[in-house]
N, C-alpha and C positions, 0 to 999 in steps of 0.2 A: 453371717453375722444374724442373729435373732434380735427381734424387738420384743419384751418380755413385759407384758402390762401386768402390775403386779400391785399388791397392799397386803401386809401379814397377818395373813389368815390363814386358818388349815386348808383351804382351795389353794392359796397363793404358795403356800410351804409344798405343798404336794408338786407342782412345777417345778418350783425352784430347786428341790430335792433332785430332780431327776437331769436337769440343766446342770447342778453342781456333778453328780454322779458321772454323767458323758464328758465333761470336760468341755462342755460346747461354749463356744463364743457368743456372748450376748449382753443387749445393754438392758436395763431394767428402767422402765418406765413407770413410776408410780401412777395409782389410780386412786386418789384420796376416796373413799368410799363415803366418808362422814362431811366431805364436803361437795360429795355428787358427781365427781368428774367420770363415774359409769354411764352418767348420762347425759355427757357431750357428744354431738352428732360423728365428732370423727370416732369417737371409741365404739357410739355404736354400729359404726361402719364394718369395725372388724367383728363385735362382740354383739348380735342383735338381740341378745337378751340382757342386756345393759349387768352382766354379772364379768368380774374378772375372776381368774386370770385369762388371757388369752396372749397369745403370740403371732408375729408376723417372720414367716420366713425368707429369708432374702438370699437365699443359696440360689438362686433364679435369680436375676438381676433386674430382667424386663417382666418377671411375671412371679412377684412375691405371691406367698402362700398364706394365708390367714387361716388363724385356728382357733375357736374356742369353745368351752367345756373343757374343764381339768381332766376328766377322763378321754376326751378324745384325744387332748393335747399327747398325752402321757403316751399314748397308742401309736400317734403320730413321730414322737420321737423315738419310742422303742423300731418304729419300722425305720425311722431315718439312719438310726444308728446300730441296727443290728442288736443291742444290747437289753438286756433286762425283761427280757419275753422268751421263753423258749420257742425253739421253731418246729416243734414235732407236734402233732394234729392234738394230740391230747395235750399237752402242755398248754399251746393257744388257747384250747377250748378252757381249761382253768384259769388261765389268767385273765379272759373276758367274762367268765362267772364271777370271780372275786371282784375283780373291778366293778362290773354292775352293781355287785351286791354294795360295795363302798357307795356307788353314786345315787343309788336306789334307797337304801337302809341306812347304814350307819352314820354317811353325813348328814343328811336330811334330818335324821331323828334326833343327832347330836346338835345340829344347826338350831333347829325346834327347842329343844331344850335349854339350848345357850340361851335361846330369846325368852325362856319363861323365868331363866335363872336369872338373868341380868337387865332386862329390860320392862318385863309385864309389870302391872299393878300384883299388887300384892294377895289380891283377894282371887288369884287362879288357880287357888289347888288343884282344882280337877286335870286341869293341862298340866298343870307341873308334872305330877303325877303319873299323869299319861306317858310323857316321853320322859321323865326319870328311867320308866317302867320299858319302854321300848330300846333306849340306848342300854339299859343293862342288860334284856335280852339280845342285843346284839354281840355284846361283848363276850355273853355264853357261846353266841355262835362260834366268835375267833378264839375263845379258850378251847373248845371241841377242837377245832380244825389245828392250833397249834398243839395240840397234846402230843403227837409224835414227829413235830416238823421243826427243824429252828426258823422257818420263816413260812410265810403263807402257801408258797407254792414249793416247799422243800429248799428251793435256793432262792437268794434275794430276790426281787423282783419288782415292777411298776406295783404290783399287786400290795405290797408293803407301803411302798413310795403313799400309794393313795390310803390307806387306812392309819398309818400310823400319825399323821397329825390329827385325826380325829379322836385319837388314844392318848395321845399327848397331851388334851387338854381335860381329861376327865377328871380330875381332882376340882378344879375350878366349877366343874360341874356338880360337884357334890357326889362325886362315883370313886370312893377308892377302891384302887384293884387288888386289894386283899382275897376275895374271892375268887379272883381271876391271876393263879401262878402262872400259867404260861403267857397270858398276855402282858405281866408285869416283867417278865424275865423277857419276851421279844420286845418291847417297850424299851428297856433300855439297851438292850442288842442293838438296836439301830440308833438309837440316840446318841451311840459311839460314834457312828461312821463320819470321819470329816467332813463329806460333802453332806450331809445332813446338818451338822452342825453350822457350818457356812451358810446354807438354805435358811436357818431358823434366824441365825444372826443378819440376813440381810433385810 
C-alpha cells in the first residue's frame, strides 16, 4: 500500500497518473494547500520542502519509504514497477533529461505564469510578459521534440506524465496551442488514456 499525499494541481496529477497507470494500490490523503496542510509537522516529516505530492511506500512493513518531489516519485515508482522508463542506457539518459527539463523549466515557469495570471496585482506587466514568453519557449522545445515522435521518448513514459499536466493548463494561462500542432496532438493523445482521466478526476 502507498500513502499518496495529494491536492489537485499539475504536480499532484503527475504522480496520480503514474499510480493509476501502474495499477498500484494507494490511499489518497488530501493535503489542502489553501488551508496550509503542507506546513503541518507530520507532513513536513515526509516532505521537508512543504510541497505536495509525496508518498510513503509501505511495501516493507517495518521500514516504510517516504519520497518527496514529484520527479523523484516518478523515478522511484518506475524503478519499483519496472514500467514507463526504458531500461537501456540511452533511454534512461533521455528519460532523466526530459524529466529534469520538466521539473527545472516547464513546471516552474508555468507555475510562475499561473501566479501572475491568477494572483498578482494587475500592474505586474513585466513579470507576466517574461513568464508568458518563457512558457511559450518551453512549448516550442516540446513541439520540436514531438515532431517525429508520438510521445516524448517515442514510447509513452514518465516523461509524458511529468510534462502533460503543465500543458493541460495552457489555455487558462492564456497560451493557445495553435502554433504548436505537435504538442496539441500529444496533449489530446495523453488525455484519452483511461488512467490519465482517472488521475485528473481524483
